[in-house]
C-alpha positions in Angstrom: 127.4 24.1 -26.3 126.3 27.6 -24.6 122.9 27.4 -23.7 121.5 30.9 -22.7 118.3 31.2 -20.7 117.6 34.4 -22.0 115.2 34.2 -24.7 116.0 36.2 -28.0 113.5 37.6 -30.5 113.6 38.8 -33.9 112.3 42.3 -34.9 109.4 40.5 -36.4 108.7 38.1 -33.7 108.8 40.9 -31.3 106.4 43.2 -33.5 104.0 40.4 -33.6 104.1 39.7 -29.6 103.8 43.4 -29.0 100.8 43.6 -31.6 99.0 40.9 -29.4 100.2 43.0 -26.3 98.7 46.0 -27.3 95.6 44.2 -29.2 94.7 42.7 -25.7 93.9 46.2 -24.3 95.1 49.8 -24.9 98.4 50.3 -24.0 100.8 53.7 -22.9 104.3 54.2 -24.7 105.6 53.6 -21.4 104.1 50.1 -21.0 105.2 49.1 -24.7 108.7 50.3 -23.8 108.8 48.3 -20.5 107.8 45.4 -22.7 110.4 45.9 -25.3 113.4 46.1 -22.6 111.9 42.9 -20.8 112.4 41.0 -24.5 116.1 42.6 -24.2 115.4 44.4 -27.7 118.1 47.0 -28.5 117.2 50.5 -28.7 117.0 50.9 -32.7 114.7 47.6 -32.5 112.5 49.0 -30.3 112.2 52.5 -31.9 111.3 50.6 -35.0 108.8 48.2 -33.2 107.2 51.3 -31.8 106.7 53.2 -35.0 105.4 50.2 -36.7 102.7 49.9 -33.7 101.5 53.6 -34.0 101.5 53.4 -37.7 99.3 50.5 -37.7 97.2 52.1 -34.7 98.2 49.4 -32.4 99.4 52.1 -30.0 97.5 55.1 -29.8 97.8 57.4 -26.7 94.8 59.3 -27.3 92.9 56.2 -27.5 94.6 54.7 -24.3 93.3 58.1 -22.3 89.8 58.0 -23.5 89.4 54.4 -22.7 91.0 54.9 -19.2 89.2 58.1 -18.2 85.8 56.2 -19.5 86.6 53.2 -17.6 88.0 54.5 -14.4 84.9 56.7 -14.2 82.4 54.5 -15.3 83.3 51.3 -13.2 85.7 52.5 -10.2 83.6 55.9 -10.1 86.7 58.0 -9.8 86.5 61.9 -10.2 88.5 63.7 -12.5 91.4 64.5 -10.3 92.3 60.8 -9.5 92.1 60.2 -13.2 94.2 63.3 -14.3 96.8 62.0 -11.8 96.7 58.4 -12.8 97.4 59.4 -16.5 100.0 61.7 -15.3 101.8 58.8 -13.8 101.6 56.7 -16.9 103.3 59.7 -18.8 100.4 60.5 -21.1 100.6 64.0 -22.3 98.3 67.0 -21.1 96.7 67.2 -24.2 95.7 63.7 -24.2 94.6 63.7 -20.6 92.3 66.7 -21.4 90.9 64.7 -24.7 90.3 61.8 -22.3 88.2 63.7 -19.8 86.1 65.0 -22.7 84.8 61.3 -22.6 83.1 62.0 -19.5 79.8 64.0 -19.9 79.2 66.6 -17.3 75.8 65.4 -16.7 76.9 61.8 -15.9 80.0 63.3 -13.5 77.4 65.1 -11.6 74.8 62.2 -11.2 77.7 60.0 -10.4 79.1 62.3 -7.7 75.4 62.9 -6.0 74.7 59.4 -6.2 78.1 57.9 -4.7 78.1 60.9 -1.9 74.5 60.0 -0.9 75.1 56.4 -0.8 78.1 56.6 1.3 76.7 59.1 3.7 73.9 56.6 4.3 76.5 53.7 5.1 78.6 55.9 7.7 77.7 54.8 11.0 79.1 58.0 12.6 77.0 59.8 15.5 79.1 63.0 15.3 78.2 65.1 12.2 81.4 66.5 12.0 83.3 63.0 12.1 80.7 61.8 9.5 81.7 64.9 6.9 85.3 64.3 7.5 84.8 60.6 6.7 82.8 61.3 3.7 85.3 64.0 2.7 87.8 61.6 3.1 86.3 58.9 1.0 85.4 61.2 -2.0 88.9 63.0 -2.0 90.6 59.6 -2.3 88.5 58.8 -5.1 89.4 62.0 -6.9 86.6 64.2 -6.6 86.9 68.1 -6.4 87.1 69.6 -3.1 84.5 72.4 -3.8 82.1 69.5 -4.7 82.8 67.5 -1.9 82.5 70.5 0.7 79.0 71.6 -1.0 77.9 68.0 -1.0 78.8 67.5 2.6 76.9 70.6 4.1 73.6 69.5 1.8 73.5 66.3 3.4 73.6 67.6 6.8 69.8 67.9 7.9 68.6 70.3 10.5 67.8 67.4 12.8 71.3 66.0 12.7 
């Protein structure tokens, strides 16, 4: 009468569960590995399930990088530096990171940069031009925009009458 509180899964059950996990949204290999560990799957079973997910295109790191880059740029207005860092943290290969970044057109990238820079500049209630530029730069750096763009824009936004 030993009752174990640890749920066990067959390889088939775990595979189905992971297919649903990956179908919900794109996942990284690391996320899938963590999920399998949390399900107490042995390494051999983990390997088998990951191979199956890749063969059936449930697990595709390139697709993850593309959708991540598109989404974070469009929705959160992140710059390329932040997107690259976040993908690196998730264990995405440099090749897939570069592929993901190609999802962002240079035209959209620059238009978004100018739009958020100008909007932020208008909302800053700072009287000192130096402090206002610093706040703008901090805001844009946190979101991962490139320094050369930030400093060019900050200087452009300063009107002679400021």
